[in-house]
N, C-alpha and C positions, 0 to 999 in steps of 0.2 A: 344076658344077651338080648332078650326081648326089648330091653330099654334102648339098646343101640338101634334096633329097627324102628322104634318109636321116635327116636331122635332124627333118624334119616327121613321119616315120614313127616316131620314137622316142617311146614312151609317156610318157617323162619330160617331153616338151615338147608333146605333142599327144594328142588323143583323137578317134577316128573312131567315129561312131555312124550306124546305119541305121534307117530306119523306113518302113513302108508303110501305106497306109490307102485305103479306098474308101468310096463312098457319100456320103450327105449329111454335110457338115462334115468332109470327108476331110482338109483342110489342118490344121484344129484337132486332129483325131484323131492325125495323124502327128506334129505338134509335141508333143502331150501324151505320145505314146509315146517320143519322143526324151528328154524331160525325166524320164519315169518310169525309163528306162534309166540316165540320168545319176544320178538320186537313188538307185536301187536298187544301182547299182555303187559308190556312195560317191565319185564323181569330183568334182573341184573344177574347174569351168570359169570361175569368176568372174575369175580372173587372165588369162584369154585376151585376147590383143591383137588377134587376127584370127580370123574364122570363115569357112571356105570352105563354101559351100552349093551342092549340086548337086540340082536338082529334076528328076526324070524322070517323064514322063507317058506315057500310052498313047493309046487311041483317043479318050478324053474329055480334051480339052486343058485345061490349067490356066488359070484365070481370073486377071485382074489382082487381083481381090479376094482370091483365095487366096494369091497371091504376097505381097500386102501383109500379110495375116494372118500368114504364116510369118515374113516379115522383121521385122514389128513385134514379134512374140512373142520372137524372138531378141534384138533390140535392147533390149526392155524387161526382159529377164531378165539382161542383162550389165551390167557397170560402164560408166560413160561412157568414150568414146574407142575402144571396140571397133569395128572395121570389118568389114562383112560383104561378101564377094565371092561373087557368085552366077552359076551357069550353069544353063541349062535345056536338056534334051535329050529325045528321044523314045526309048521302049523299047516292047517288046511287053507292056504292062501292062494292057490293056483299060481299065477305068474307075479303076484305081488311080493313086495318085501314090507316088513313092518319094523319100524325103529321104536324102541322104548329107551329113553334116556333119563337118567337121574343126575342132575347137577347138584353136587353137595359142597357146602362150605366147611364141612367137618373134616378133621384129620382122622382117618379110619384105617384100622389095621385090616386090610382086605383078606388076610389069611383066616380071619375068624368069621368071615361072612359066608353064608350060604346064598349063592346067587339066585337059585330057584325061589327060595323063601323071600329074598329081597324084592324080586319083581312080582311075585304072586301075592305078597302081603300088603304092598303099598297101593293105595288108591291114587288116582290122578290128583294133582295138587288142588284143583277146584272140584270138590265133591258134589256140591249142590248149589242151586241158584233158585231161591223161592221167587215166584212171580205171582202177583195178586191182581185179579181183575175185579172191578166193581160191576156187579150185574147190570146196574142201571146205566153204566157208561158205554158198554159194548154189547152188541147183539151176538148171539152164538156164532154166526158166520165170521164176524170180525175176530173173535177170540180164537176160533179155529185157524184162521189165516195166520195170526200172530204166533200161535203155538206151533203150527206147521213150519213156519220160518225159523223159529228157535230150534226146532228139532233138526232141521237141515244144517244149521250152524253148529249144533252140538256134534253132529256126525262129522263135520269138516274138521273139528278140533280133536278128533280121535275118540269120541264117545261111542259106545256100542248101542245104547238105547236110551231114549229120553223117558224118564218115569214121570207120569202125570198123575197128580193126586187131586181129588176134589171134583172130578167129573164122573158122571155115571157112564156106564158102558153104552147105553143107548145114545147119549149125547156124542160120545166119541165115534160110534159107528155112523151116526147121521151126518156129522159135520167134518170129520177129518179125512184127509187124503188116505188112500189105502196103504201108503208106505209107513204110516204110523201105526 
C-alpha cells in the first residue's frame, strides 16, 4: 500500500497544487489560482484519470454552491472520463477556503486509499529550489531583497514557509524584512 502512495507522489504521474482564497467569489478565485499555477508551471493535467480534491474551510463554512462551482470547474476543464474524489475538512482559516488538488495519471482503486494519509503524506510537487549566491557578486542587501522576493513568490504558490540555509541568524535579522 505504501508503494501506491509513493507512485502517487511521483511527479511523473501526479501533480499536487494548493490554493487559498477569501472574500466574495472565493471558490472561483481559488480555482482560478489553481489553473494559473498549472498554466504558469507548464503542467499537463489533461491526461489525468483521477483528481483528488480536498477543500478546507474555516469559520465561514463552504456552501453547496461553492462546492458545485469548484467541482464543475474541474470537470469542465478535464477530458471526459476523469473522476473527482472530494473530501471536506475544517482548519483554522477564518473566512478562507483552501484547495488541495492532486491530478493523477494513474488508474487507482480509490476504495483502498486513505484520503487523510494521501493528503498528509504527499509534499507539493516542487519540494525545493536551491539558490546560490556568490558573495563577491552581490552585497547582503541585494541578496536580502532577492530572497525576500522569492519568499513572497513561494507564499503565492501555496508554500507555508521558505527555508533558508547558509545564512547566520544575525545576517537574517539585520537584512531581511520582518515577514521572513
